[in-house]
PATORPA-409086 format. One line per 4 residues: their letters; for each residue x negated, y negated, z of C-alpha. Coordinates in Angstrom, 2 decimals. Each point is the difference from the previous one (the first is absolute). Example, Ala and Ser with C-alpha at 12.3 -4.5 7.8 and 13.67 -1.06 7.14 Angstrom:
BEGIN
as = -12.30/4.50/7.80 ~ -1.37/-3.44/-0.66;
# end
This chain:
BEGIN
milq = -25.52/42.90/-53.79 ~ 1.63/3.39/-0.09 ~ 4.00/0.16/0.08 ~ 1.16/3.20/1.56;
naki = 2.95/2.10/-0.34 ~ 1.60/-2.18/-2.70 ~ 2.93/0.73/-2.39 ~ -0.52/-1.31/-3.04;
ygqa = 2.73/-1.25/-1.68 ~ 1.59/2.78/-2.42 ~ -2.09/2.85/1.36 ~ 0.83/2.87/2.28;
gkwd = -2.57/1.13/3.25 ~ -2.27/-2.79/1.44 ~ -3.43/-0.90/-0.66 ~ -2.85/-1.91/0.79;
iain = -1.12/-3.02/-1.94 ~ -3.69/-1.02/0.38 ~ -0.95/-2.95/-1.39 ~ -3.82/-1.40/-0.17;
geei = -0.51/-3.75/-1.15 ~ 2.82/-1.20/-2.28 ~ 0.84/3.56/-1.15 ~ 2.14/2.50/0.86;
ksit = -2.68/3.37/0.65 ~ 1.97/2.58/-0.05 ~ 3.44/1.63/0.89 ~ -0.35/3.19/2.35;
paan = 3.01/1.95/1.77 ~ -0.34/-1.13/3.37 ~ -1.67/1.74/2.40 ~ 2.37/-0.98/3.01;
nsgd = -2.36/-2.44/1.92 ~ 0.36/-2.45/1.61 ~ -1.55/-3.66/-0.64 ~ -0.65/-0.17/3.75;
gddn = -3.63/-1.29/0.78 ~ -0.68/-0.59/-3.93 ~ -0.40/-3.43/-0.20 ~ 0.92/0.06/-4.09;
avdl = 2.61/2.54/0.24 ~ 3.72/-1.24/-0.04 ~ 2.69/3.06/0.75 ~ 3.27/-0.30/-1.57;
ngki = 1.45/2.61/1.92 ~ 1.68/1.10/-3.68 ~ 0.99/-3.81/-1.09 ~ 0.33/-0.63/-4.48;
vlpp = -2.95/-1.34/-1.44 ~ 0.79/-1.47/-3.10 ~ -1.55/-2.08/-3.06 ~ 0.93/-4.63/1.11;
fvep = 3.06/-1.12/-0.58 ~ -0.15/-2.23/-3.44 ~ 2.75/-1.82/-0.82 ~ 0.01/-1.35/-3.42;
hihl = 2.47/-2.75/-0.29 ~ -0.21/-2.84/2.38 ~ -0.06/-3.82/-0.07 ~ -2.69/-1.59/2.03;
dyal = 0.04/-3.69/-1.20 ~ 3.37/0.41/1.04 ~ -0.04/0.99/3.52 ~ 1.40/-1.47/2.78;
tagt = 1.52/-2.73/-1.43 ~ 3.64/1.00/0.38 ~ 2.37/-2.95/0.70 ~ -2.49/-2.38/-1.33;
prwn = 1.54/-2.62/-1.40 ~ 3.27/2.04/0.36 ~ 1.30/3.44/0.04 ~ 1.23/2.46/-2.38;
ksgs = 4.09/-0.26/0.43 ~ 0.48/1.94/-3.14 ~ -2.05/2.40/1.00 ~ -0.96/0.38/-4.02;
vfeg = -3.18/0.74/-1.89 ~ 1.06/-3.52/-1.95 ~ 0.20/-2.25/3.24 ~ -3.16/1.08/1.03;
ieiw = -1.80/-1.08/-2.52 ~ 2.42/-3.26/0.19 ~ -1.82/-0.36/2.97 ~ -3.69/1.02/0.07;
serk = 0.24/-2.63/-3.25 ~ 1.41/-2.55/2.44 ~ -2.20/0.76/2.22 ~ -3.13/-0.92/-1.96;
qivk = 1.40/-3.20/-0.52 ~ 0.23/-1.09/3.48 ~ -2.46/2.09/2.34 ~ -3.57/-0.67/-1.06;
etke = -1.94/2.70/1.20 ~ -3.45/0.40/-0.24 ~ -1.36/2.75/-1.23 ~ -1.76/0.50/3.41;
dikq = 4.02/0.61/1.02 ~ 0.95/2.32/-2.65 ~ -3.31/1.79/1.39 ~ 0.68/0.22/3.60;
ralk = 3.67/1.43/-0.53 ~ -0.69/2.68/-2.52 ~ -2.80/0.67/2.49 ~ 2.72/0.26/3.11;
aikm = 1.74/2.52/-2.16 ~ -2.93/2.05/-1.14 ~ -0.47/0.47/4.10 ~ 3.95/1.13/0.09;
qikh = -0.73/2.88/-3.02 ~ -3.60/0.73/1.55 ~ 1.82/0.79/3.73 ~ 2.51/2.32/-2.12;
giqh = -2.60/1.93/-1.75 ~ -0.45/-0.88/-3.61 ~ -3.69/-0.80/-1.49 ~ 1.04/-0.58/-3.96;
vrth = 2.03/-2.98/-0.47 ~ 1.46/-1.09/-3.64 ~ 1.29/-4.02/0.33 ~ 1.71/-1.44/-2.47;
vdvs = -1.19/-4.23/-0.10 ~ 2.18/-2.48/-1.53 ~ -2.10/-1.77/-2.97 ~ 2.42/-2.76/-1.13;
dptl = -1.24/-2.16/2.21 ~ -2.58/-2.53/-1.95 ~ -2.16/0.12/3.05 ~ -0.20/4.51/-0.19;
kgle = -1.10/-1.60/3.50 ~ 1.88/3.17/1.60 ~ -2.79/2.12/-2.08 ~ -2.26/-1.68/1.01;
alle = 0.69/0.99/3.56 ~ 0.73/3.39/-0.43 ~ -3.16/0.50/-2.01 ~ -1.91/-1.01/2.56;
vkee = 2.37/2.29/2.60 ~ -0.72/2.58/-2.53 ~ -3.99/-0.12/1.18 ~ 0.26/-0.85/3.04;
vkpw = 2.71/3.12/0.97 ~ -2.68/2.79/-2.03 ~ -1.42/1.59/3.25 ~ 3.49/1.08/1.25;
mdvq = 2.49/-0.08/-3.15 ~ -0.21/0.16/-4.07 ~ 2.04/-2.80/-1.44 ~ 1.63/-0.14/-3.47;
lval = 0.31/-3.51/-0.98 ~ 3.84/-0.49/-2.74 ~ -0.25/-2.85/-2.39 ~ 3.99/-0.89/0.65;
pqeg = 1.33/-2.71/-2.23 ~ 2.85/-0.16/2.92 ~ 1.81/-2.51/-2.56 ~ 0.03/1.55/-3.02;
lyth = -2.66/0.38/-3.09 ~ 1.81/-1.89/-2.08 ~ 2.69/-1.85/2.29 ~ -3.19/-2.07/1.57;
pkge = -1.31/-2.03/-2.81 ~ -3.51/1.19/1.40 ~ 0.45/3.09/0.72 ~ -1.86/2.25/-2.49;
elle = -3.28/-2.68/0.03 ~ 0.26/0.37/4.07 ~ 0.17/4.17/-0.70 ~ -2.56/0.14/-1.76;
kalk = -2.40/-2.26/2.20 ~ 1.48/1.94/3.20 ~ -2.02/3.02/-2.13 ~ -2.87/-1.33/-0.42;
mgad = -0.13/-1.42/3.30 ~ 0.15/3.18/1.54 ~ 3.45/1.94/0.21 ~ -0.16/3.64/-0.11;
vvgg = 3.49/0.72/-1.42 ~ 2.05/-2.15/-2.90 ~ 3.74/-0.97/1.72 ~ 2.76/-1.30/-1.55;
iphy = 3.76/-0.11/0.37 ~ 2.16/0.39/-3.32 ~ 3.33/0.39/1.45 ~ -0.28/-3.64/1.90;
eltr = -1.01/-1.59/-3.85 ~ 2.75/-2.36/-2.31 ~ 0.50/2.41/-2.54 ~ -0.31/4.00/-0.90;
edgv = -2.42/-0.86/-2.41 ~ -2.34/-1.90/2.29 ~ 0.42/2.42/2.55 ~ -1.13/2.48/-2.91;
rsvi = -2.49/-1.49/-1.08 ~ -1.41/-0.70/3.84 ~ -0.66/3.80/0.49 ~ -1.38/0.19/-3.41;
kale = -2.50/-3.17/1.06 ~ -0.93/2.26/3.31 ~ -0.99/2.47/-1.63 ~ -2.04/-2.00/-2.65;
laek = -2.14/-1.42/2.54 ~ -0.14/3.17/1.93 ~ -1.97/1.55/-2.91 ~ -1.83/-2.85/-0.67;
yekl = -1.03/-0.58/3.84 ~ -0.34/3.84/0.63 ~ 2.16/-0.87/3.01 ~ 3.51/2.46/1.52;
vdih = 3.30/-1.23/-0.76 ~ 2.82/-0.63/3.17 ~ 3.63/-1.54/-1.51 ~ 2.55/-0.94/2.15;
cdei = 2.55/1.86/-1.98 ~ 3.68/-0.19/-0.44 ~ 0.13/-1.14/3.82 ~ 3.72/-0.77/-1.01;
ddeq = 3.52/1.09/0.35 ~ 0.29/-0.28/-3.73 ~ 0.81/3.33/-1.96 ~ -0.87/-1.28/-3.34;
sryl = -3.54/-1.55/1.97 ~ -1.71/2.96/-2.35 ~ -3.78/-1.49/0.30 ~ -1.60/3.46/1.59;
evla = 0.49/1.73/-3.99 ~ -1.79/-3.02/-1.11 ~ -2.98/0.51/2.15 ~ 0.10/3.70/0.36;
aeal = 0.36/0.04/-4.30 ~ -3.20/-2.31/-0.03 ~ -2.11/1.82/2.50 ~ 0.79/2.63/-1.94;
klgi = -1.32/-1.27/-3.19 ~ -2.83/-1.15/1.66 ~ -0.81/3.04/1.73 ~ -0.74/-2.01/3.08;
gdrv = 3.09/1.85/2.51 ~ -2.33/0.92/2.72 ~ -0.60/-3.66/0.39 ~ 2.89/-1.69/0.04;
tash = 2.62/-0.16/2.85 ~ 3.99/-0.63/-0.36 ~ 0.60/-1.95/3.82 ~ 4.21/-0.09/0.89;
ttam = 1.22/1.32/-3.22 ~ 3.42/-0.81/1.94 ~ 2.26/-0.21/-2.67 ~ -0.82/3.71/-0.94;
asyn = 2.58/0.37/2.83 ~ 2.53/-1.38/-2.20 ~ -0.59/2.16/-3.30 ~ 2.44/2.38/-1.53;
dayt = -1.41/3.31/0.30 ~ -0.01/0.57/-4.18 ~ -2.38/-2.93/-0.37 ~ -1.69/0.96/3.18;
yklf = -0.67/3.31/-1.16 ~ -1.45/-1.02/-3.67 ~ -2.74/-2.85/2.58 ~ -0.99/3.18/2.00;
qtlk = -1.52/1.87/-2.80 ~ -1.78/-3.26/-0.88 ~ -1.32/-0.57/3.83 ~ -1.71/4.10/-0.15;
kani = -1.48/-0.97/-2.90 ~ -1.14/-3.52/0.70 ~ -1.38/1.22/3.34 ~ 0.47/-3.87/1.92;
hfva = -0.26/0.47/3.37 ~ 3.22/-1.50/2.16 ~ 0.17/-2.12/3.50 ~ 3.27/-0.17/2.40;
lpka = 0.73/-2.46/2.05 ~ 2.41/1.53/3.08 ~ 0.63/-2.74/1.80 ~ -0.09/-2.91/-1.91;
nlhl = 2.07/1.30/-3.01 ~ 2.50/1.00/2.68 ~ 0.28/-3.26/1.42 ~ -0.30/-1.92/-3.51;
qgrf = 1.69/1.82/-2.77 ~ 4.37/0.43/0.09 ~ 0.19/-3.76/0.96 ~ 2.29/-0.99/-2.76;
dnyp = 1.95/2.69/0.37 ~ 3.74/0.59/1.85 ~ 0.75/3.56/0.37 ~ -1.32/3.04/-0.66;
krrg = -3.42/-1.86/1.08 ~ -3.24/0.94/-1.73 ~ -2.97/1.66/1.67 ~ -2.60/-1.38/-2.08;
ltrv = -2.59/2.59/0.00 ~ -1.37/2.06/-2.81 ~ 0.75/2.93/-0.65 ~ -2.84/1.73/1.70;
kell = 0.84/3.78/0.83 ~ 0.72/0.16/-3.85 ~ -3.26/-1.67/-0.85 ~ -2.15/2.68/2.63;
eagv = 2.19/3.05/-1.44 ~ -0.88/-0.98/-3.26 ~ -4.24/-0.01/0.89 ~ 0.10/-4.14/-0.31;
nvsf = -2.04/-1.70/2.69 ~ 1.81/-2.13/2.48 ~ -0.98/-1.92/3.08 ~ 1.19/-1.92/2.87;
glds = -0.92/-3.63/0.49 ~ 0.98/-2.65/2.92 ~ 0.15/-2.94/-2.99 ~ 0.12/-2.57/3.22;
imdp = -0.49/-0.94/3.20 ~ 1.99/-2.87/1.44 ~ 0.56/-2.44/-3.21 ~ 2.66/-1.10/-2.20;
wypl = 0.99/3.47/-1.71 ~ 0.17/1.91/3.35 ~ -0.29/-1.72/3.47 ~ -1.23/2.76/1.53;
gdgn = -2.76/3.04/0.05 ~ -2.93/1.08/1.98 ~ -2.36/1.74/-2.56 ~ 1.58/3.45/1.43;
lihv = -0.04/2.41/-2.73 ~ 1.84/2.75/1.93 ~ 2.99/-1.86/0.47 ~ -0.16/-0.68/-3.71;
veig = 0.19/3.07/-1.00 ~ 2.55/1.62/3.01 ~ 2.47/-3.21/-1.86 ~ -0.81/1.29/-3.25;
lhac = 0.77/3.65/0.29 ~ 3.31/-0.82/1.23 ~ 0.69/-2.87/-2.60 ~ -1.10/2.43/-2.35;
hmtd = 1.70/3.35/0.82 ~ -3.35/1.84/1.42 ~ 0.82/1.29/2.97 ~ -0.18/3.49/-0.12;
ydni = -2.94/1.52/1.49 ~ -2.14/0.76/-3.28 ~ -0.35/-3.59/-0.84 ~ 0.23/-1.27/3.75;
vtal = -3.04/2.52/0.58 ~ -1.93/-1.90/-3.16 ~ 0.88/-3.39/0.06 ~ -2.91/-1.33/1.18;
elit = -1.56/0.83/-2.89 ~ 2.17/-2.53/-1.54 ~ -2.37/-3.00/1.81 ~ -3.57/2.11/0.46;
tnga = -0.79/2.18/-3.41 ~ 2.99/-1.08/-1.97 ~ -1.37/-4.31/0.87 ~ -3.73/0.81/-0.71;
ktlg = 1.27/1.52/-3.68 ~ 1.76/-3.83/-0.45 ~ -2.94/-1.71/0.69 ~ -2.56/2.32/-1.93;
ikeg = -2.22/1.15/2.97 ~ -0.86/3.01/-1.37 ~ -3.16/1.02/2.38 ~ -0.68/0.47/3.15;
ygvk = 3.47/-0.54/1.39 ~ 1.65/3.22/1.83 ~ -0.95/2.52/3.19 ~ -2.97/1.56/-1.92;
egnk = -3.33/0.94/0.22 ~ -2.83/-2.32/-1.55 ~ 3.10/-2.90/-0.08 ~ -0.35/-2.93/2.28;
anli = 0.80/-0.19/3.51 ~ 3.01/-1.85/-0.34 ~ 2.67/1.43/1.69 ~ 3.18/-0.21/2.38;
vidt = 1.42/1.68/2.87 ~ 3.56/-0.09/0.54 ~ 1.23/1.40/3.21 ~ 2.03/2.63/-1.01;
dsey = -0.87/3.96/-0.69 ~ 2.67/0.12/-2.26 ~ 1.11/-1.29/-3.64 ~ 3.59/0.24/0.57;
eair = -0.56/-2.24/3.33 ~ -1.68/-2.65/-1.37 ~ 2.43/-1.06/-2.23 ~ 2.77/0.80/3.17;
tqap = -1.62/-1.81/2.86 ~ -1.69/-2.88/-2.59 ~ -3.55/1.49/1.44 ~ -2.75/-2.86/0.54;
viys = -2.99/-0.43/-0.88 ~ -2.19/0.99/3.16 ~ -3.82/-0.25/-2.17 ~ -0.75/-1.54/-3.06;
irng = -3.61/1.11/-0.82 ~ -1.71/-2.22/-3.07 ~ -4.01/0.84/-0.90 ~ 0.21/2.70/2.99;
eiiv = 0.75/-2.37/2.28 ~ 3.05/-1.29/2.23 ~ 2.01/-2.80/-0.79 ~ 2.86/0.38/1.40;
etkp = 0.44/1.95/2.87 ~ 4.03/-0.16/1.85 ~ 1.32/1.74/3.02 ~ 3.57/1.84/-0.39;
aett = 2.34/-1.65/2.56 ~ 0.74/2.62/2.69 ~ 3.81/0.31/1.50 ~ 1.01/1.07/3.34;
mnvp = 3.26/0.71/0.59 ~ 1.60/0.45/3.21 ~ 2.97/1.62/-0.79 ~ 1.21/3.44/1.73;
f = -0.01/1.78/-3.46;
# end
């Protein structure tokens, strides 16, 4: 296959990208040839080619459950956890039910150019059927998507009577990443202990770490400093991710300045969830209502890796979502005051290269000779217009094969000007 007259994201000019089997064989200046008459050539007419989108934070075992057994009226994180706990008691789902919901959500993601996903899985259920289901899903979707599974003690590592035992069992079963939720523990001391335990287990089983960290508007919720400090002491910061960290939006600037010195040394990753946290946070505020997002712009300016994720597709925490990460980027840029030109034209890094770093994808990712022929094409020739127009993915290519093709909408306007 040859992708002719392609614009590579972030680069000037047009290029011909030759794919041989599952590999990018060569990238050469465009010869201005038309693909007519060559069955293996696709003329992109300057459309942008970039590596596949990366979803760094989703909950596939929760997907498509919004409204059962009830809707989240307060819109808060904590009511979402309550509803999920109630649902497990009332709705007797089988492993197959969970698989089918997850597969439906994955098809939405694949449609929108996502080929790498990190999904959190609730391991507070003693049966661990959610983890079993997603372990099977992970294997079944390998030809089209790479999936990482985070073992998440959703009801608290120590708040749940068997939380620690279930978390370790989940890691032995094959979960890729150690999760945690320290701000949901009964006391600050238990929250600190849960963070330290997560890192201990990561070292023991040679796993990555991704903590739901300070997803609350409480300016005194400071588990992030514990996570960063412990990761720094152990020298494993590149394997550690702090998700949400919404309390950082409420920290005073003097404390935040000190915290940033630790964050830069620790080299941990951050995931912000603009859609979900704009919906969930500030629910206990009257006015002014907090935005509920971490300090994305400041973290990036400090050289800290940040990626954007969706978090949910129709579940007790977030009632909307369809897997489209470009929508997440646009909303995130607005919410984080990042609508200056320079941030707009580099914004897709938040759901590509930055996400790949978060997931620890070190080889074969990117539009480069010798890399895997995993690419997407979006319907624009401009990085700026990609964000302004929410350009759709028109091709998703996996291992040298087109797995998704979307024909752009055509509009006929009957107006006199």
